C-alpha positions in Angstrom: -4.4 24.5 40.0 -5.5 21.1 41.0 -3.6 17.9 40.5 -4.0 15.5 37.7 -6.4 13.0 38.5 -5.2 10.0 36.4 -8.8 8.0 36.7 -10.5 11.1 35.3 -7.8 11.3 32.5 -8.2 7.7 31.6 -12.1 8.2 31.4 -11.4 11.2 29.1 -9.2 9.6 26.7 -11.4 6.2 26.5 -14.2 8.9 25.5 -12.4 10.7 23.0 -10.0 8.1 21.3 -11.3 5.5 19.5 -8.5 3.4 20.2 -9.4 3.1 23.7 -13.1 2.0 23.2 -12.9 -0.6 25.8 -15.7 -2.8 26.6 -16.7 -3.2 30.1 -16.0 -6.9 31.6 -17.1 -9.1 34.3 -15.4 -11.8 36.3 -14.5 -14.4 35.5 -13.1 -12.6 32.1 -11.8 -9.7 33.9 -9.1 -11.9 35.3 -8.2 -14.0 32.5 -8.0 -10.8 30.2 -6.2 -8.6 33.0 -3.8 -11.8 33.2 -3.1 -11.9 29.7 -2.5 -8.1 29.5 0.1 -8.3 32.2 1.9 -11.4 30.7 1.8 -9.0 27.3 3.6 -6.1 29.0 5.8 -8.3 31.1 6.9 -10.4 28.0 8.1 -7.4 26.2 9.7 -5.8 29.6 11.8 -9.2 29.8 12.5 -9.5 26.4 13.6 -5.8 26.3 16.2 -6.6 29.1 17.4 -10.2 28.4 17.5 -10.2 24.7 15.1 -10.5 22.1 13.8 -13.8 20.7 14.4 -15.0 17.1 12.7 -12.5 14.9 9.5 -14.7 13.6 9.1 -16.3 17.1 9.4 -12.8 18.9 6.6 -11.4 16.4 4.8 -14.4 16.3 4.0 -14.2 20.2 3.5 -10.6 20.2 1.0 -10.9 17.3 -1.1 -13.8 19.2 -1.0 -12.0 22.3 -2.0 -8.8 20.3 -4.5 -9.5 18.1 -6.3 -12.1 20.6 -6.6 -9.8 23.4 -8.3 -7.4 20.6 -11.1 -9.9 20.3 -11.8 -10.0 23.9 -11.0 -6.1 24.9 -12.5 -4.4 21.9 -16.7 -5.2 21.1 -17.8 -6.2 17.6 -20.1 -2.9 17.6 -21.3 -0.1 19.7 -23.8 -2.2 21.4 -20.7 -4.0 23.1 -19.9 -0.8 25.1 -22.8 -1.5 27.1 -23.1 -3.3 30.3 -20.8 -6.4 30.8 -22.3 -9.5 29.6 -23.4 -12.3 32.1 -21.8 -15.9 31.9 -24.1 -18.2 30.1 -23.2 -21.0 27.3 -23.6 -18.3 24.3 -21.5 -15.9 26.4 -18.7 -18.2 28.4 -16.9 -16.1 31.0 -19.0 -13.2 30.2 -17.7 -12.8 26.7 -19.5 -13.7 23.4 -18.6 -17.1 22.2 -17.3 -16.1 18.7 -15.0 -13.4 20.3 -13.4 -16.6 22.4 -13.2 -18.4 18.7 -11.9 -15.5 16.9 -9.3 -15.1 19.8 -8.1 -18.5 19.3 -7.9 -18.4 15.6 -5.9 -15.1 15.9 -3.4 -17.1 18.2 -3.2 -20.0 16.2 -2.5 -18.2 13.2 -0.2 -15.6 14.4 2.0 -18.8 16.0 1.7 -21.0 12.9 4.6 -19.0 11.0 7.4 -19.5 14.0 6.5 -23.1 14.4 6.9 -24.0 10.8 9.4 -21.0 10.1 12.4 -23.6 9.8 10.7 -25.4 7.1 9.4 -22.3 5.2 12.8 -22.2 3.1 12.0 -25.3 1.3 8.5 -24.0 0.1 9.2 -20.7 -0.8 6.9 -19.3 -3.4 5.1 -22.6 -3.1 3.1 -22.8 0.0 1.3 -25.8 1.2 -2.6 -25.6 1.2 -2.6 -25.7 4.9 -0.2 -22.3 4.8 -3.1 -21.0 2.2 -5.6 -21.6 4.8 -3.9 -20.3 7.9 -2.8 -17.4 5.9 -6.2 -16.4 4.6 -7.5 -16.8 8.3 -4.7 -14.3 9.6 -5.7 -11.7 6.8 -9.4 -12.0 7.9 -8.3 -12.0 11.5 -6.1 -8.9 11.0 -8.8 -6.9 9.2 -11.4 -7.4 11.6 -9.3 -6.9 14.8 -8.0 -3.3 12.8 -11.5 -2.5 12.3 -12.8 -3.1 16.2 -9.6 -1.2 17.6 -8.7 1.4 14.8 -11.9 1.8 13.1 -13.1 1.0 9.6 -11.2 3.1 7.1 -8.0 1.4 7.7 -9.5 -2.0 7.2 -11.0 -0.8 4.2 -8.1 0.6 2.5 -6.2 -2.6 3.3 -9.3 -4.5 1.8 -9.0 -2.4 -1.5 -5.4 -3.2 -1.6 -5.6 -6.7 -1.6 -8.3 -6.5 -4.5 -6.0 -4.3 -6.5 -2.9 -7.0 -5.9 -5.6 -9.8 -7.1 -7.2 -7.8 -10.1 -4.6 -5.4 -11.1 -4.8 -6.5 -14.7 -7.9 -4.3 -15.1 -6.5 -1.3 -13.5 -6.1 2.0 -15.5 -3.1 3.4 -16.9 0.1 3.3 -15.4 -1.2 1.4 -12.3 -1.8 -1.9 -14.5 -0.1 -4.7 -13.4 -0.4 -8.7 -14.1 -2.3 -9.4 -11.0 -1.7 -11.9 -8.8 -3.3 -15.5 -7.6 -4.7 -16.0 -3.9 -1.9 -18.4 -3.3 0.9 -15.9 -4.1 -0.4 -13.3 -2.3 -1.1 -15.1 1.1 2.3 -16.4 0.3 3.7 -13.1 0.2 1.8 -11.5 2.9 2.0 -14.3 5.4 5.1 -16.5 5.0 7.6 -13.6 4.2 9.0 -10.8 6.1 7.4 -8.3 3.5 4.0 -8.2 4.5 1.9 -9.0 7.9 5.1 -9.8 9.8 7.3 -6.9 8.3 9.0 -3.9 9.7 5.8 -2.2 11.3 5.2 -4.9 13.4 8.6 -5.6 14.3 9.1 -2.2 15.5 6.0 -2.2 17.6 7.1 -5.6 19.1 10.7 -4.6 19.5 10.3 -0.6 20.5 7.0 1.1 20.6 5.0 -1.4 23.0 8.1 -0.6 25.6 7.7 2.9 25.6 4.3 3.1 25.8 4.4 1.3 28.8 7.0 3.6 30.1 5.0 6.4 29.7 2.2 5.1 31.2 4.5 4.1 34.2 6.2 7.5 34.1 2.9 9.2 34.2 1.8 7.0 37.3 4.4 7.9 39.5 3.7 11.5 38.9 6.1 13.0 36.2 3.6 14.3 34.1 2.2 16.0 37.4 5.7 17.5 37.8 5.8 18.4 34.4 2.6 20.8 34.5 3.7 22.1 38.1 7.0 23.3 36.2 5.1 25.2 33.4 3.3 26.7 36.0 6.2 28.2 37.5 8.0 28.9 34.5 5.0 30.7 32.4 2.0 30.9 34.6 2.9 34.6 35.9 2.8 36.2 32.1 -0.1 37.4 30.1 -2.2 34.8 29.4 -0.7 32.5 31.7 -2.7 29.3 31.7 -2.3 29.1 27.7 1.6 29.4 28.1 1.1 26.4 30.7 -0.8 24.6 28.5 2.0 25.1 25.4 5.0 24.4 27.9 3.3 21.1 30.0 2.3 19.9 26.6 5.9 20.0 25.4 7.2 18.5 28.3 4.6 15.8 28.8 4.9 14.8 25.1 8.4 13.7 26.1 6.8 10.7 27.9 3.7 10.5 25.7 3.6 9.7 21.9 -0.3 10.2 21.8 -1.6 13.6 21.1 -5.0 12.6 22.3 -3.8 11.1 25.9 -1.5 14.1 25.8 -4.5 16.8 25.3 -6.7 15.2 28.0 -4.1 14.5 30.7 -3.2 18.2 30.7 -6.1 19.8 29.4 -8.1 18.6 32.0 -6.2 21.1 34.2 -5.2 23.6 31.5 -8.3 24.3 29.6 -10.7 25.4 32.4 -7.9 27.8 33.6 -8.0 29.4 30.1 -11.5 29.7 30.0 -11.6 31.4 33.7 -9.3 34.1 32.6 -10.7 35.0 29.3 -9.9 32.9 26.6 -12.7 31.8 24.2 -13.7 28.1 24.7 -12.6 26.9 21.2 -9.2 28.9 21.4 -8.3 27.1 24.8 -9.2 23.6 23.3 -7.5 24.4 20.2 -4.3 25.6 22.1 -4.3 22.5 24.4 -4.8 20.2 21.2 -2.1 21.7 19.0 0.2 21.9 21.8 -0.5 18.2 22.3 0.3 16.9 18.8 3.7 18.3 19.1 4.3 15.1 21.6 4.5 12.7 18.5 7.3 15.0 17.1 8.9 16.1 20.7 12.4 13.9 21.4 13.1 12.0 23.6 10.0 9.5 23.2 8.2 10.6 19.8 5.3 8.8 18.3 5.7 5.1 17.1 6.4 6.5 13.2 9.7 7.8 14.7 10.8 4.1 15.9 9.7 2.7 12.1 11.9 5.4 10.6 15.0 4.1 12.4 14.1 0.8 10.5 13.2 2.0 7.1 16.4 4.2 7.1 18.6 2.2 9.1 20.0 4.8 11.0 20.3 4.7 15.2 17.5 6.5 17.2 19.9 9.4 18.3 19.9 10.4 14.8 16.3 10.8 14.7 16.2 12.5 18.0 18.7 15.1 16.8 17.2 15.8 13.5 13.5 16.2 15.6 14.5 18.9 17.9 14.8 22.2 16.1 11.5 21.4 13.9 9.8 20.6 17.2 10.8 23.9 18.6 9.5 25.9 15.6 6.3 24.1 16.3 6.2 25.3 20.1 7.5 28.8 19.0 4.6 29.3 16.4 1.9 28.2 19.4 3.3 30.3 21.9 3.6 33.5 19.6 0.1 33.4 18.6 -0.9 32.5 22.4 1.0 35.6 23.7 -0.4 38.0 21.2 -4.0 36.5 21.7 -3.5 37.2 25.6 -2.3 41.2 24.6 -5.0 41.4 22.0 -7.5 40.9 25.0 -5.7 42.1 27.6 -5.6 39.0 29.6 -4.0 38.6 32.9 -1.1 35.9 34.1 -1.9 33.5 37.2 -1.5 35.2 40.6 1.3 33.8 42.9 -1.5 32.0 44.7 -2.7 30.1 41.9 1.0 28.6 41.1 3.2 26.3 43.2 6.6 27.3 44.5 9.5 26.0 42.6 11.7 25.0 45.1 8.8 23.0 46.9 8.0 21.5 43.6 11.7 20.4 43.0 12.1 19.3 46.6 9.2 16.7 46.8 9.1 15.6 43.2 12.6 15.4 41.6 12.8 11.7 42.0 10.3 11.4 39.6 12.9 13.1 36.8 15.2 9.8 37.5 13.7 7.2 34.8 13.6 9.9 32.4 17.5 10.8 32.7 18.5 7.3 32.8 16.3 6.5 29.3 17.9 9.9 27.7 21.2 8.7 28.9 21.1 5.4 27.6 20.1 6.3 24.2 22.5 9.3 23.9 25.4 6.6 24.9 24.4 4.8 21.4 22.4 1.8 23.0 19.4 0.4 21.8 15.9 2.2 22.2 14.3 -1.2 23.8 17.4 -1.4 26.1 16.9 2.5 27.2 13.0 1.5 27.9 13.9 -1.6 29.9 15.9 0.5 32.1 13.6 3.3 32.4 10.8 1.0 33.4 12.8 -0.4 35.7 13.9 2.9 37.2 10.1 4.1 37.4 9.4 0.8 39.4 11.9 1.4 41.6 11.0 5.0 42.2 7.4 4.0 42.5 8.1 2.0 45.3 10.6 3.9 47.3 9.2 7.5 46.9 6.3 8.3 49.3 4.5 10.7 46.7 2.3 8.4 44.5 3.8 5.3 46.0 3.2 2.1 43.9 1.7 -0.9 45.5 2.2 -4.4 43.7 -1.6 -4.0 42.6 -1.0 -0.7 41.1 2.1 -2.2 39.4 -0.1 -5.0 37.9 -2.9 -2.3 36.6 -0.5 0.0 35.1 0.9 -2.9 33.3 -2.6 -4.0 31.8 -3.5 -0.5 31.0 0.1 -0.3 29.0 -0.9 -3.1 27.4 -4.3 -2.1 26.5 -2.9 1.2 24.8 -0.5 -1.0 22.8 -3.5 -3.1 21.3 -4.3 -0.7 18.7 -1.2 0.4 17.0 -0.3 -3.3 17.1 -3.3 -4.2 14.9 -2.7 -1.0 13.0 1.0 -2.3 12.3 -0.4 -5.6 11.1 -2.9 -3.9 8.4 -0.2 -1.3 7.4 2.0 -4.8 6.9 -0.7 -5.9 4.3 -1.0 -2.5 2.7 2.9 -2.4 2.1 3.1 -6.4 1.2 0.8 -5.5 -1.7 2.7 -2.2 -2.5 6.4 -4.3 -2.9 4.5 -7.3 -4.8 3.0 -5.1 -7.8 5.5 -2.1 -7.7 2.6 0.2 -6.6 5.1 2.4 -5.0 6.8 3.5 -8.4 3.7 3.8 -10.3 2.5 6.2 -8.0 5.5 7.9 -7.9 5.8 8.5 -11.5 2.4 9.7 -11.7 2.9 12.5 -9.1 5.9 13.4 -10.4 4.9 13.6 -13.8 1.5 15.7 -13.0 3.6 18.3 -11.1 6.0 18.6 -14.2 3.2 18.8 -16.7 1.4 21.6 -14.2 5.0 23.2 -13.6 5.5 23.5 -17.2 2.4 25.6 -17.6 3.1 28.0 -14.7 6.7 28.5 -14.9 6.1 31.0 -17.9 3.7 32.8 -15.7 6.2 33.9 -12.9 8.4 37.4 -13.5 11.8 37.3 -13.8 12.4 33.9 -14.0 12.2 33.3 -10.2 11.1 29.9 -10.3 11.7 27.5 -13.1 10.1 24.2 -13.9 12.1 21.8 -11.8 11.8 24.1 -8.7 7.7 24.6 -9.6 7.8 20.7 -9.6 9.2 19.9 -6.6 7.1 22.5 -4.8 4.2 21.1 -6.6 4.8 17.2 -5.3 5.9 18.4 -1.7 2.0 19.9 -1.8 0.6 16.9 -3.4 2.4 14.7 -0.8 1.2 17.3 2.2 -2.4 16.8 0.9 -2.2 13.3 0.8 -0.9 12.9 4.2 -3.4 15.4 5.8 -6.3 13.4 3.7 -5.1 9.8 4.8 -4.6 10.7 8.1 -8.1 12.0 8.4 -9.1 8.2 9.0 -6.2 6.4 10.4 -3.5 6.7 13.0 -0.4 8.7 12.3 2.0 5.6 12.3 -0.2 3.7 9.5 -0.3 7.1 7.4 3.2 7.4 8.0 4.0 4.1 6.8 1.5 4.0 3.8 2.8 7.6 2.0 6.3 6.5 3.0 6.0 3.5 0.5 4.1 5.5 -1.8 4.8 8.8 -1.8 8.3 9.0 -0.5 10.0 7.7 -3.7 8.5 10.3 -5.6 10.7 12.9 -3.6 13.3 10.7 -3.7 13.2 10.9 -7.9 13.4 14.7 -6.9 16.6 14.6 -5.1 15.4 14.8 -1.5 17.4 13.1 0.8 15.7 10.0 2.4 15.8 11.3 6.0 14.1 14.6 4.8 11.6 12.8 2.6 10.7 10.8 5.8 10.3 13.8 8.0 8.1 15.5 5.5 5.3 12.5 5.4 5.7 12.2 9.1 5.1 16.0 10.2 2.0 16.0 7.7 0.7 12.8 9.2 0.6 14.0 12.8 -0.7 17.2 11.2 -3.9 15.2 10.6 -4.7 15.1 14.4 -5.7 18.7 14.3 -6.5 19.0 10.7 -10.7 19.0 9.8 -12.8 17.1 9.3 -11.6 14.5 11.2 -9.3 16.0 13.8 -9.1 14.0 17.0 -7.0 15.7 19.5 -9.2 19.0 18.4 -12.5 17.2 19.3 -11.1 15.8 22.4 -9.9 19.4 23.7 -13.4 20.8 22.4 -15.2 17.9 24.6 -13.3 18.9 27.6 -14.3 23.0 26.8 -17.5 22.6 25.8 -16.6 24.3 22.4 -17.7 23.7 18.8 -15.4 20.9 17.4 -15.3 22.2 13.7 -14.3 25.8 14.9 -12.0 24.5 17.3 -10.3 22.4 14.7 -10.2 25.2 12.3 -8.1 27.2 14.9 -6.0 24.4 15.9 -4.9 24.2 12.1 -4.4 28.0 12.1 -2.0 27.5 15.6 -0.4 24.6 14.1 1.0 27.1 10.8 4.7 26.7 11.9 4.4 23.0 11.9 2.7 23.2 8.2 5.5 25.3 7.1 8.6 23.9 8.9 8.7 20.6 6.4 8.9 23.0 3.5 11.8 24.7 5.2 14.1 21.3 5.8 13.3 20.2 2.3 14.7 23.2 0.5 17.4 23.8 3.8 18.0 20.1 5.3 20.5 21.9 7.4 17.7 22.4 9.8 17.9 18.7 10.9 21.3 19.0 11.7 22.3 15.6 10.8 21.8 15.7 7.0 24.9 15.5 4.6 26.5 18.5 3.6 25.4 20.3 7.1 27.2 23.8 7.6 26.6 25.8 10.7 26.2 29.0 8.2 23.4 27.0 6.6 21.9 26.0 9.8 22.0 29.4 11.5 20.8 31.4 8.6 17.8 28.8 8.3 17.2 28.6 11.8 17.3 32.7 12.1 15.0 33.2 9.2 12.7 30.8 10.2 12.3 31.8 13.8 11.6 35.6 12.9 9.2 34.7 10.1 7.2 32.5 12.3 6.9 35.4 14.9 5.7 37.3 12.0 3.7 35.0 10.7 1.8 34.4 14.1 1.2 38.1 14.4 -0.4 38.1 10.9 -3.2 35.3 11.9 -3.6 36.8 15.0 -4.0 40.4 13.8 -1.9 41.7 16.4 1.8 42.7 17.1 2.4 45.7 19.1 -1.1 47.0 18.5 -4.1 45.9 16.5 -3.4 45.0 12.6 -5.6 46.3 9.9 -6.1 43.9 6.8 -2.9 45.9 4.6 -0.8 45.2 7.7 -1.6 41.5 8.2 -1.3 40.8 4.4 2.3 42.2 3.9 3.3 40.7 7.3 1.9 37.2 5.7 4.0 37.9 2.7 7.2 39.0 4.7 7.0 36.0 7.1 6.6 33.3 4.0 9.9 35.2 2.5 11.6 35.2 6.0 10.8 31.5 6.3 12.0 30.5 2.8 15.8 29.3 3.2 18.0 31.9 1.7 19.7 35.4 2.6 17.6 37.1 -0.6 14.6 36.1 0.2 15.2 36.9 4.0 16.0 40.4 3.0 13.1 40.8 0.7 10.8 39.9 3.7 13.0 42.0 6.2 12.3 45.1 3.9 8.7 44.4 3.7 8.0 44.1 7.2 9.8 47.5 8.3 7.1 49.8 7.3 4.5 47.5 9.3 7.0 47.6 12.5 7.1 51.5 11.9 3.0 51.8 11.8 2.7 49.8 14.6 5.2 51.4 17.1 3.4 54.5 15.8 -0.1 52.8 16.9 1.1 51.4 20.4 2.7 54.8 21.1 -0.9 56.7 20.1 -2.7 54.0 22.5 -0.6 54.6 25.3 -0.8 58.5 24.8 -4.7 58.3 24.7 -4.8 55.7 27.5 -2.5 58.2 29.7 -5.0 61.2 28.7 -8.1 59.2 29.9 -6.6 58.4 33.1 -5.6 62.1 33.6 -9.0 63.2 32.6 -10.6 60.7 35.1 -8.1 61.3 38.0 -9.9 63.7 40.5 -8.0 67.4 40.4 -7.8 69.4 43.5 -8.2 73.4 43.1 -5.2 75.6 44.1 -7.1 76.4 47.5 -7.1 72.9 48.3 -10.8 72.8 49.0 -11.2 69.4 47.6 -11.7 67.8 44.1 -13.1 70.0 41.1 -14.6 68.8 37.9 -12.4 69.1 35.0 -12.6 71.5 32.6 -14.7 70.6 29.4 -13.0 70.7 26.3 -13.0 73.9 24.1 
């Protein structure tokens, strides 16, 4: 299998990821923008190792560089993605004059808050006219920067929230509130830590940026290549080998990349053509890679940006989030691996030959140094240190390994280009965090979160009261139905919201609005946050806007919508597991009241149920399944996945007849195949005078 071409992977990511649509630049804009990108990366690297600045100052410098660079790196529209502009009076330095002005406005308004921070305490709630002017410019700049780097959806949502804050007295029903003046709204969103400069921007400035930079550097020195070759050694020889390599390599690569699309294009450029070559259909190959790659955001130790924001919301160590994420991530990959294996058996696909796979000893002998940065990072986190300190030493180790090892050796120019690329990759999430700050600020100002929570729980309780009498034997009471319906409403909201905006933004918005509803029903905060987080990630492969699936489809030359539907089917375990840990929090390990008995029962039922669900969705277990067998197996799988011994026993009882039928069908197929071989094999006569034609039946 060929090596990763990092330039090709970057080109594919910029093609399929709207957050990477950078415009072409020509000197002198290239030099200036490149220098600012390096400065942004070095600022975060230095502060991670030698001390974070005062909160307002650190976030202000971060926002000044991020927002300013967005107007230089992202064009105002699709036309800006063409050829680079020539320098002229209207395009100084090769960039439009209005983009320079917007970049300066962004930098000035971002730095204004730390500049006047010491005096803000004397005018809390009563901003000066210049405060309102600067805040108004800042809000406009954030909305435009978000539109350019993320797309219009999040900017439109933020603008609608602003209108709700201003004209809430005209809102219907329980959503009504007294409304706010523009002066008070700007004060809340701009001059306090409840809005633009809130938790989201703080986490991006102190955690997320560092891990994005680490992932880019680790890939550059060859760690991603090592993961793919290790996956080839482990899984390549088995039936449908390239697909299993895709699952394993994406799981490993996801440890250093929190981006679904980056994971898809980097590993998919190698695994998707290999899957097609051995017989998988185009859309299935693309869906396998996309679904596996979305696991990167839920796979420790480097998860998506939302995981770091969860640390701040819940005020728990990052180590606790990593432990909680381990088992659900394994269940996600188990579900994909099961369906990949059964699909290979159904189609009779081969594995890779020894000539197509690398030798494990050679791989480890040549590339083991690339594991050093990851081991250092994990060790520092496990010891209870801050994530940004772990990222600092991980980045430092990447630089050391890159300069000292002969393979993928770094030069000073390579290091500067990697710092530039890492900063570019972090721009969009920085803008999204600022826009989400506007939304969260409106929620806290108006009390919208509790209002929506009341609406959701009331609707769920009303529907539950109508359904409860229809359920036989009282198997589900009204309270259980209310919780189930609330979870379903929240899951649908996460998927719909995630269809147009990044996972991080989806998580923050839904946690602010929907998580309180789960809290009202007794769901623990950690469990509620994980539930929203998982369904936000699922949106990356859920049509109609399934960006990771569409990236995979582009590589495979497959139908995007069909790829998205297949990817969602492959991700059925990820869709089920959040419901499991809501009803049995022991699956997350670090929840209160954890017992090993509850954990083992839940894990065993979940594991067996996911395997049978994969069989039902694939239509193959030990032999092809008819529709009755698939239906019974699906019901049994859901009962096995559902926490509790009783439901598990009922599910096991349902699946026994299917297993007996499958064993019999497999034996019949084996016997038929044996008879066919014996009929086709030449038979010699007793005289030994050469082959005779087989006697005809009857």
